[in-house]
N, C-alpha and C positions, 0 to 999 in steps of 0.2 A: 730499473731494467730487470733485476733479478726476480722481482715480483711478477712482471709480465711474462718472463720466461717460464716460471713455475705454473702460473695460471694458464698460459697458452698450452703447455704440455698436458696439464690436467684435462683441459677441454678437448684436446686432440684425442687423448686416450678414450675419453667418454664418448666422443662422436663415433668412433669405430666400434664401440660396444653397443651402439644403437642399431635398430633395425634399418636396413636400406629402405629408402623412399618414405621414411617416417618423418613427421614434423620435428621430432626430437633430433634426428640426424641433421636436418638442414639448419635448425636453430643453433645446434652446437658447432657445426662447421663454420657458420657465419660468425659465431662468437669467437672461434679460434682466429679467424681472419681479422676481426675487429681488435682483438687483443694484441696481435702482432703489429697491426697498423698503428694503433694508438701508442703502444709502447715504443715503437720506432720513431714516430713523429715527435713524441715528447722529449726525445733525447737531444733535439736540436736540428738545425737545417742539414739536409742531405743533398750532396751533389749528384747530378745525373751522369756526369762523366763526359769526356770528349775524345775524339780521335782526330789525328792529323790528316789533312787532305793532300792530294797531289799538288794542289795550287799553293800550298804553304799555309793554308788557313786551318780552321778546326770546325768540326761539326759533331752532332750527337751520334753515337754509334747505333746503327739500325740494321743494315744488311748482314754484317758478320754475325751479330747475335741471333738473328732469325735463322740464318743458315746453320749455326751451331745447334740450335734447338732441333732442327730437322735431322742433323747427323746424330745427335744424342738419342733421338727417338729411334732411328734406324738401328743403332747399336743395341738399345734395350730390347727391341723386337727380336733381333737376331739371337741374343742371349736367351730370351724367354722361349723362343721356338726350339733352340738347341736343348734347353733343359727338358722341355716336354717331349721332344722327338726322341732323344737318346736316353731319357728316363734316368737322369742323374740329378743329384740335389733335389730329391723329391719334396723335401720340406719347403724349399723356395717355391716350387710349383704350387703346392697347397696354399702357401701364404699369399701368392699372387692371385690365385683363384678366389681366395677369401676376400681380398680387397676389391677385386674387380666386380664382386656382387653389387657394390654400390654404384658402379657405372651401368651394369646391364639390367639391374632391377629398378633403378631409380629413374626419375624424370630427366631425360637428356638435357634440356635447357637448364634445369635447376642444378643438376650435378656439375655441369660445365661452369655455370656462374659461380658456384661455391668454390670449385677447384681454382678458377682463375683469381677469385678474390683472395684465396689463401696463398696463391703464388705471389701476388703483389705484396700481401702482408708479410710473408716470410722474407722476401728480399728487403723490404723496408726495415724489418727488425734485425735479421741475422747478418745480411751484407751491408746494412746501413748502420743502425745503432750499435750492434754488437761489434761489428768490424771496426767502427770508429773508436770504440772504447779500448781497443787492444792496440798495443804498439805495432807499427807497420811490419816489423820483422816477424812477428808471430801471428799476424792477423789471419792468414789463410788457415793454418792448422787449428788454431784455437777457435775461431768462429765456426769452422766446420765441426769441431768436437762438440760445441754447444748445440749446434743444429742436430747432430746425431743423437745427442742426449735427449733433446726434446722429442725427436721421432721415436725414441725407445719407449715412450709412453704408450705407443700403439701396440707394443708387444708383437709386432709383425716383422719377421726377419727380412722380408722382401722390401718393405718400406724403409727399414733401418739401413739396409745395404744401399738402396737407391739414394737415401739422404747422404750417405758417405761419399758416394761417387759424384752425385750432382752438386752436393754442397761444396766439394772441392772445386769443381768446375766453376760454379757461380762465384766463389771467393777469388779464384784466379782471374776471372773476368773483372771483378771489382778492382783488383790490383792493376790490371792492364789498362782499363779505361778510366779509372779514378772516380767511378760513381756507380749508381745502382741501375741505370737504365739498361745497360747490356745484360746483367743477370735477370732483370725483370722480363725483358723480351725473350730471352732464351728459355726461361722458366715457363712463361705462358705458352710459347710455341710447343715446347716439349709436353707440357701437361695436356694441352688441347689435342695433340696428335695421339698421345697415349690413351686418352679417354675414348677418342673416336675410332681408332683403328686397331689398338692392341687386342681388344676382345674379339674383333672379327678375324684377326690373324690367328689367334689361338683356337678359334672355333673349328678349324680344319684338323686339329690334332686332338686325340683323346687325352684326358687328364692323366697325370701320373697316378698309378694305382696306389691306394693307401693301405692295401692289404700287406701283411708281413711277408717277407721273402720266403720264410719257411712254409707258409700256407700256399704260396704260388708253386713252390717246388713239389708240394705233395699232390698236386693235381695230375 
């Protein structure tokens, strides 16, 4: 498991060092997804989780995880728009602009496919294998910390912050539902909406100026 974590983090960092829409980028991102997926599945069987129904039975969680993904997307868009509109935390705006190049300059279907593959792989590994390997009492914070550590390989503060927030949410879902189906559905919904609509939402606002404040005051 440790080997998969290190290998996946290394490939993740390398993928975001590649040029958008290049064969190297797509191969590396698929390699990341494959590393997470194989590493997670090799750890043993993973439960999908269940939710109690009003009739007293149980079923797989679907509706709530999908809705959670939509709400998470809305929250991230609101924060991103606020950062750009009111021009604070400019380093996050620059980091977000950098990572969104891969969505706006890449092939839409290929970018979406690799993002969704990585979403599944990440949940199988981090909320599956890693979560299972940790005692239940510490599973949420520790699995999230491992997730954030892997995301740090990108050296992108926006992605690291997103991994901390969403990693916590996914781990809490894993605890509530007892399996990985809920975090997978939420992750895929959130990722698809972010790729499809966040660049369009930000297009209406100018990027945060990267010019030093002293230079702006001198005009």
